[in-house]
C-alpha positions as CSV (number, residue, x, y, z in Angstrom):
1,M,110.7,-21.5,119.6
2,T,108.1,-18.7,118.8
3,D,105.1,-18.9,116.6
4,T,105.8,-15.9,114.7
5,A,108.5,-15.5,112.0
6,P,110.7,-12.6,112.0
7,A,109.4,-9.5,109.9
8,P,110.9,-9.4,106.5
9,L,113.7,-7.1,106.3
10,A,111.6,-4.6,104.1
11,D,109.1,-4.3,106.8
12,T,111.6,-3.7,109.4
13,V,113.3,-1.0,107.2
14,A,109.8,0.7,106.7
15,G,109.4,0.9,110.6
16,L,112.8,2.5,110.9
17,V,112.0,5.0,108.0
18,A,108.6,6.0,109.7
19,S,110.4,6.2,113.0
20,V,113.3,8.4,111.8
21,L,110.7,10.7,109.8
22,G,108.4,11.0,112.8
23,L,105.5,9.3,111.1
24,A,102.9,6.7,112.2
25,P,104.3,3.1,111.5
26,D,101.4,2.4,109.1
27,A,102.1,5.5,107.0
28,V,105.3,3.5,105.4
29,D,105.4,0.2,104.0
30,A,107.8,-1.9,101.7
31,A,106.3,-0.2,98.6
32,T,106.8,3.4,99.7
33,R,109.1,5.6,97.7
34,A,110.7,8.8,98.8
35,A,108.4,10.9,96.4
36,D,105.4,9.5,98.4
37,L,106.5,11.3,101.5
38,D,107.0,15.0,102.1
39,A,109.1,14.3,105.1
40,W,111.4,12.2,103.0
41,D,113.4,15.3,101.8
42,S,117.1,15.4,101.4
43,L,117.8,15.8,105.1
44,G,115.3,13.1,105.8
45,H,117.1,10.9,103.5
46,V,120.5,11.5,105.1
47,R,118.9,10.7,108.5
48,I,117.5,7.4,107.2
49,I,120.7,6.3,105.8
50,L,122.5,7.0,109.0
51,A,120.1,5.2,111.0
52,L,120.4,2.1,108.8
53,E,124.2,2.3,108.7
54,S,124.1,2.4,112.5
55,R,121.4,-0.4,113.1
56,Y,122.9,-2.8,110.7
57,G,126.5,-2.0,111.0
58,V,127.1,-1.4,107.2
59,A,128.3,1.6,105.1
60,F,126.8,2.6,101.8
61,S,128.5,4.2,98.8
62,M,127.5,7.6,97.5
63,E,126.0,5.8,94.6
64,E,124.1,3.6,96.6
65,I,122.7,6.4,98.8
66,A,121.7,8.4,95.8
67,A,119.9,5.2,94.2
68,A,118.1,4.5,97.2
69,D,114.6,6.0,96.6
70,S,112.4,3.7,98.3
71,V,112.0,1.4,101.2
72,A,112.4,-1.6,98.8
73,R,115.7,-0.3,97.5
74,L,116.9,0.5,101.1
75,A,116.0,-3.0,102.1
76,D,118.0,-4.4,99.2
77,L,121.0,-2.3,99.9
78,V,121.0,-3.5,103.7
79,E,120.7,-7.2,102.5
80,R,123.5,-6.8,100.0
81,A,125.7,-5.0,102.3
82,R,125.1,-7.6,105.2
83,A,126.0,-10.3,102.8
84,A,129.3,-8.8,101.6
C-alpha cells in the first residue's frame, strides 16, 4: 500500500502531451487547450492521438479526434474508450 493516490487521468494525459510535444511537464495541465500551445499543431495533434492510442490500447473515430482540442477532452475520450 502506498500513501499516494494515482494521478487523475487528465494529469497523466497532460504529461503525455507535454512529452510528445517536447515541452516541460509544467507547461501542460488539465486545462490546456490546443490553441494555447504553438507546438500543438495538426502534426502534433496526430502524434498525441497516436501516443494515446498506443499507451491505452484504444482507438478513436475521426469525429472524436477532430473534437479533442484540449487535455480535458483527450482524457475524457480515453476514459470513454477504456470503459467501452
